[in-house]
TIDRENKOL-815317 format. One record per residue: x, y, z of N, C-alpha, C in turn. Coordinates in steps of 0.2 Angstrom, whole numbers, plus 5000, padded with zeros to 4 digits. Example, Ala and Ser with C-alpha at 12.3 -4.5 7.8 and 13.67 -1.06 7.14 Angstrom:
BEGIN
506649725039506249785039506649845039/506449895035506849955036506450005039/
# end
This chain:
BEGIN
500449945000500050005000500450065000/500350114996500750174996500750215002/501250245004501250295010500650345009/500250355014499750405014500050475013/499750515009499950585008499850625015/500350655018500350695024500550765022/500750785016500950855015500350905016/500550955019500051005021499750995028/499850945031499650935038500150935043/500050975048500550975054500550915058/499850895059499750835063499150795060/499150725061498550695059497950715063/498050725070497550745074497750795079/497350845080497450895085496950885090/497150885097496750875102496750935107/496150965108496151025112495951005119/496451005124496350985131496750925133/497250935138497650885140497550865147/496850855148496650825154496550745153/496050715157496050645156495850625149/495250645146495050625140495550635134/495850705134496350715129496950685129/497250675135497850635136497850565134/497250535137497150465135497050455128/496650495124496550495117497250495113/497650545116498350555112498750495113/498750465119499150405120498950345115/498250335115498050275112498050285104/497950355102498050365095498750355093/499250385096499950385094500150315094/499950265099500150195098499950165092/499450195089499150165083499450205077/499950235078500350265072500050335070/499650365074499450435073499850485076/500050545072500350595074499950645077/500050665084499550695088499850765091/499450815090499650885093499150885099/499450885105499050885111499050955114/498550995113498551065115498251075122/498551115127498351125133498351205135/497851235136497851305137498251325143/498351285148498751305154499451285153/499851325155500651325154500951275159/500551265165500851225170500751145169/501251105168501151035167500850995173/500851035179500551005185499851025186/499551065181498851085182498351025183/497851045186497350985187496651015189/496150975188495450995189495250995196/494951045199494851045206494151015208/493651035204492951015206492850945202/492850895206492850825203492650775209/492350715208492250665213492950635215/493450645211494150615212494050535212/493650515208493550435208493450415201/493750355200493750325193493350255194/492750255191492350195191492650135188/492450075191492750015188492750005181/492250045178492250035170492850065167/493250105171493850135168494450085168/494350035172494949995173495249965167/494849945162495149915156495549965152/495350035152495650085149496350105152/496350105159496950115163497450065162/497150005161497649945160497949955153/497549975148497849985141498350035141/498250095145498650145145499350135149/499250075153499850055157499950095163/499350125166499450175171499350135178/499150075178498950035184499550035189/500150015187500750015192500850085195/500850135190500950205193500450225198/499750215196499250235201499350195208/499450135208499650095214500150125218/500750145214501350175217501150245220/500750275217500550345219500050345225/499850285227499350275233498650275231/498450275225497750275223497350215227/496750225229496450185234495950145230/495950075230495450035226494750055229/494250065225493650095228493150035230/492950035236492449995239491950035242/491350015242490850065244490250035248/489950075253489350055256488850125256/488250105255487750165254487250165260/487050225262486550235267485850245263/485350215265484650235263484150235269/483550255268483150255273482950185276/483150135273482950065275483650035278/484150075279484750055282485350055277/485850015279486450015275486449965270/486749975264486849925258487549915258/487749855259488449835259488549775255/488649785248488749725244489349685245/489349625244489949585245489949535239/490549505238490649455233490349385236/490049345231489849275233490349235237/490249195241490749165245491249125241/491049095236491549055232491649095225/491449155225491449195218492149235218/492249265212492849305211492849365214/493349395215493449465218493049515214/492649555217492249605213492749655210/492549685204492949725200493049795204/493549835202493649895206494049935201/494050005203494550045200494850085206/494950155205495250185210494950255212/495050275218494950345220495650375220/495750425217496350465217496250535215/496550585219496450655218496750675211/496350725208496550745201497250785202/497450805208498150835208498650785207/498450715208498950665207498850635200/498250625198498050595192498150635186/497950695186498050735179498850745177/499250765182499950765180500250705178/500050645181500250585179500050565172/499450565170499250545163499550595158/499550665160499850705155500550695154/500950685159501650665158501750605154/501350555155501350495151501150505144/500750555142500550575135501250605132/501550645136502150685133502650635132/502750585135503250535134503150485129/502550485126502350435121502550465114/502950415111503150435104502550455099/502650505096502050525091501650585094/501750595101501350655104501750715105/501550765103501850835105501350865110/501550875116501150905121501350985120/500851025119500951095117500551135123/500951155128500651185134500651265132/500151295135500051365134499751375127/499351325124499051335118498251335119/497951395117497251395118496951405112/496451365110496151365104495751425103/495851465098495451525096495051525090/495051465087494651465081494851395077/494451385072494551325068494651345061/495051305057495251315050494751265046/494351305042493851265038493951275031/493751225027493751225020493151185018/492751215013492251175010491751145016/491651185021491151165026491451105031/492151095030492451045034493051075038/493051055045493651075049494251045046/494851085045495451055043496051075048/495851095054496351115059496151165064/496551185068496351235073496851295073/496651355075497051415077497151415084/497751435086497851435094498251495095/498051525101498551575104499051535108/499651555107500251525111500651575114/501151555118501551605121501951645116/502051615110502451645105501951685100/501351685101500851715096500351675093/499951695088499551655085499851605081/499551545080499851485077499251445074/499351425067498851375064499151305064/498751265066498951195066498451155061/498651125055498251095051498251015053/497650985052497550915054496950885051/496950825050496350795047495750795052/495950795058495450785063495550835069/495050865072495150905078494750875083/494950865089494650835094494550885100/493850895102493750935107493750895114/494250905118494250865125494350925130/493950975128494051035132493451055137/493051005139492551015144491851035141/491451045146490751055145490651115141/491051165142491051235139491451235133/491551175129492051165124492051225119/492651255118492751305113492751275106/493051215106492951185099492251175097/491851155101491151145099490851215097/491051265101490751335099490951355092/491651345091491851365084491651325079/491451255080491151215075490451215075/490151255079489451265078488951205081/489251175085488951115088488651135095/487951145095487651165102487551105106/487451125113487351075118486651075120/486351025122485751015125485851015132/485451055136485551065143484951045147/485151015153484650985158484751015165/484251045168484351075174484551025180/484951045184485151005190484851045196/484451005200484051035206484451035212/485051015212485551005218486151055217/486351075222487051115222487551075226/488151085225488651045228489251085231/489551055237490151085240490551025242/491251035242491650975244492251005247/492650965251493250985255493650925256/494250925257494750875258494950875265/494950815268495150805275495750755275/496150765280496750715281496550675287/496750615287496650565293495950565296/495550555291494850545293494550475292/494450445298494250375297493550365295/493550315290492850295288492750215289/492150195291491950125292492250085287/492650035289492949985285493450015279/493550075280493950105275493650115268/492950105268492550105262492350175260/492150185253491850245251491150245254/490850305256490150305259489750355254/489150335253488650375250488050375254/487750435254487050445258486550465254/486050425253485450445249484950465254/484850535254484350555260483750585257/483650585250483050605247482750665250/482850725246483250735240483950745241/484150755247484850775248485350715248/485950725246486450675245487150695248/487550645249488250665251488650605250/489350615250489750555249490450575252/490750525254491450525257491850475254/492450495250492850445246493550455249/493850395252494550395253494950395247/495550435247495950445242496650435244/497150455239497850445240498050485245/498650465248499050505253498550525260/498150475261497750485267497250535267/497050555261496550615261495850585259/495350615262494650595261494250655258/493950645252493550695249492850685252/492550745255491850745257491450795253/490950775250490450815246489750815249/489450865249488750875250488350895244/487750865243487350885237486650895239/486450955242485850965245485350995239/484750985241484151015236484351095236/484251115230484451185229483951235233/483351215235482951255239483251275246/483851235248484151245254484751295253/484851315247485451355245485451425249/484951465249485051535252485251525260/484951475263485151475270485851445271/485951395266486651365267487151415266/487151455261487651505259487751565265/487251575269487351625274487951605279/488051545280488651525284488851455280/489251465275489451405271489851355275/490351375279490751325283490351295288/489951335292489551305297489051255294/488751275288488151235285488451165283/489051175280489451115277489551065283/489851095288490151045294489451015297/488951055298488351035301488050985297/488050995291487750945286488050875287/488750875287489150815287489050785294/489050825299489050795306488350765307/487850785304487150755305487050695300/487550675296487450615292487450545297/486950505295486950435299487650405299/487950395305488650365305489150405301/489050475301489450515298490150515300/490650545295491350545297491450585303/491950565307492050605313492550665312/492250715309492650775307493050805312/492850795319493250825324493950795325/494050735322494650705323495150705317/494950755312495250755306495450825304/495950835300496250905298495950925291/495550975290495350995284495951035280/496151015274496751035271496551075265/495951085263495751135258495151175260/495051225256494451265258493851225255/493251255257492651225254492451255248/492451215242492351235236491751205233/491451235228490851195225490551235219/489951215217489551255212488851255214/488551315213487851315215487351305209/487651295203487251275197487651235192/487551175191487851125187487451085183/487151125177486751085173487051035169/486750985167486950925163486950945156/487450925152487550945145487650885141/487350885134487550835129487550865123/487950845118487950865111488150805107/488050815100488250765095488950755096/489250695096489950685097490350695091/490050705085490550725079490150775075/490650805071490450855066490950845060/490850875054491350855049492050885051/492550835052493250845054493350855061/492750845065492850865072492550805076/492750785082492550735087492550765094/492150745098492050765105492150705110/492550715115492550655120492550685127/492450645132492350675139491750715140/491850765144491350815146491150855140/491550865135491450905129490850865125/490750805126490250765123489650755127/489750745134489250725138489450745145/489050775149489250785157488650745161/488950715166488450675170488350715177/487850695180487750725187488350705191/488650755195489250735199489050685204/488450685206488150635211488450565209/488450545203488650475201489350465200/489750515200490450505199490650465193/490350475187490550435181490950475176/491050535178491350585173492050555171/492450535176493150515174493150455170/492750405172492650345168492450355161/491950405160491750415153492250455149/492650495152493150525149493650475146/493850425150494350375147494050335142/493450315143493150265139493050295132/492750355132492650395126493250405122/493850415125494450425122494650355119/494550305122494650235119494250225113/493550235114493150225108493350265102/493550325103493750365097494450335094/494950325098495550295095495450235091/495050185094494850125090494450135084/494050195084493650205078494050235072/494450285074494750335069495450325067/495850285071496550285071496850275063/496550225060496750215053496650265049/496050295049495850345044496150415046/496350425052496650485054497350485051/497650425049498350425046498250435038/497650435035497550435028497450375025/497350315029497250255026496550225027/496050275027495350255027494950315026/494250305026493750355026493650385032/493850445034493750475040493050495042/492650505037491950515038491650455041/491750395038491450335040491750315047/492350335048492650315055492250365060/492150425059491850465063491050445064/490750425059490150395060490150335065/490650295064490650235068490750255075/491150305076491250325083490650355086/490250395082489650425084489150365086/489050315082488650265083488850225090/489450215091489650185097489550225103/489650285102489550335108488750335110/488350335105487650345106487450275109/487650215106487450155109487650145116/488250165118488450155125488150195129/487950265127487650315132486950335130/486650295126485950315124485550315130/485150375131484650375136484950395143/485650385144485950395150485850465153/485950515148485850585151485150595153/484650565149483950575151483850545158/484050485160483950455166484350495171/484950525170485250565175484850625176/484650655171484250725171483650715175/483350655175482750635179482850635186/483450605188483550605195483850665198/484150705193484450775195483850825197/483250805196482650845198482550845205/482950805209482950795216482250775218/482050725214481350695215481450635220/480950615224480950555228481050495224/481250445227481250375224480550355221/480550325215479950295213479850235216/479250205215479050145219479550085218/479750075212480150015210480850025213/481050095213481750105215481650095223/481150115226481050105233481150025235/480749985231480749915231481449885231/481849905226482549885225483049905231/482949965233483449985238483249955245/482549945246482349915253482549845253/482549805247482749735247483449735247/483849775244484549775245484749785252/484449835255484649845262484449785267/483849755266483649705270484049635269/484249625262484549555261485249565260/485549625259486249625257486249625249/486849625246486849625239487449575237/487349515238487949465236487949465229/488449465226488549465218488849395216/488449375211488749315208488849325200/489249285197489349295190488749285186/488749325180488149315175488549325168/488249295163488449305156488149365153/488649405150488349465146488749455139/488449495134488749495127489449525128/489949495124490649525125490649595122/490149615118490249685115489849735120/489749715126489449765130489849775137/490449785136490949795142490749855146/490449905143490349965146489549975148/489149925149488449935151488449965158/488949965162488949995168488850075168/488850105162488950175162488250205164/487750175164487050205166487150235172/486950305173486950335179486550305184/485950275182485550245187485550165187/486150145184486250075184486950065186/487350035182488050035183488349985189/488950005191489249955195489049975202/488949915206488649925212489149895217/489149925223489449895229490149895230/490349855234491149855236491549835230/492049875229492349875222492149925217/491649965219491350015215491050065219/490950125216490550175219489850165218/489450205222488750195222488450205215/487850175213487450185208486750175210/486250215208485550205210485250165204/484750125206484350085201483950125196/483950095190483550125185482750115187/482350155183481650145185481450075183/481150045188480849975186481349925186/481949935187482549885186482949875192/483149815193483549805199484249835198/484649845203485349875203485749835198/486049875193486449845188487149815191/487349765188487949735190488549765187/489149755190489749785187490049755181/490349785176490649755170491349765171/491749715168492449715168492649705161/493349705160493549685153493449615151/493249575156493149505155492449485155/492049535157491249515158490949555163/490449535166490049575171489849525176/489849555182489549515188488849545190/488349505192487649525193487449515200/486949555202486649545209486149485209/486149455215485649405216484949445216/484949505217484249545216484049555209/484549545204484349565198483749535195/483349575191482849545187482949555180/482549525176482649525169482549605166/483049625163482949695161482649705154/482149755153481849765147482349775141/482249745136482649765130483349745130/483549705135484249675135484249605134/
# end
């Protein structure tokens, strides 16, 4: 086969955003022979995202494994995530079947540890040029198709021509704005604040989530002995809450059933948060453009799925477009394949998340599932699933449950979803036949 024509292109792919999704996509594409320009608007290679659950769902484990990050995460002190959840019926503490395999897991790890780690891994990957201080200011377009990006750099304006521009630049994506791809927005009826504490003991060392209907809270142990605590109250409480932010936050946590003993811990960060965090979704592709991570879809922070989605969507994109991005295939067809895969994996999830983000009470069948799980426990036993559904856990109201995963709420009329791994999925003894599956 003749060598593909690359004249006129600075890179095969230009990626805007060198956080989780962008760095992962750069690594996976470069390993497949793609020349990648990885643009990051911040100049500091140690920069990281502050507002985050700081948790990687077990769905992300196969991607972390492919990236080769597991040893580095373990060395950095990332905590394998196990969880217990409080409901009005009591605690749900899922466990593996007596003779069953270990339940899948991923990690709780602070973004101050994770972001520089994956970014440096991308910078060291042959075929990736990490371009710090490069802020996308426009797109290069020819005949209605994107052919590169224009960026503001420390040395001035620069044009970077590429077959594909990837927006990995968050929910307020500049790439989406310049490409004319709007986002659909869903209101979130909760606000959220979080803080980091050191030496804060949690029962069993597990992650904790409190379903208080409509208020929510969680406590996740992280690397270096740090625990992240977040509260997500109904927005109706916001005016009174903000009158004394610190007092309200601490009182809220102290009132949690079996809440963390804050008086024995050291708070090492200020209390930060957001009073309005609507959910967004947009089409994952346009001519010459693709979106991954939050640029394509944001989930409710309650479910902690954003980091996993970022890594998985990066993997889907790399697998779909790598060959075409080097000129050895039809890029339009490859983008369509990625779009189909993205929709198939995440179809309806944003609507389900938006439904629960209304801060509504549990529906009857949700109450049934939670009460049954609290009464009987949630022993998990292996079940068979189609091999092409390794990411079925992504449903914000389904997904990976129990020890080895963070919380997920049941979907309407369905039992709690079982966790998926790169080898299959394990299912709950409470699971019922799911419609359409």
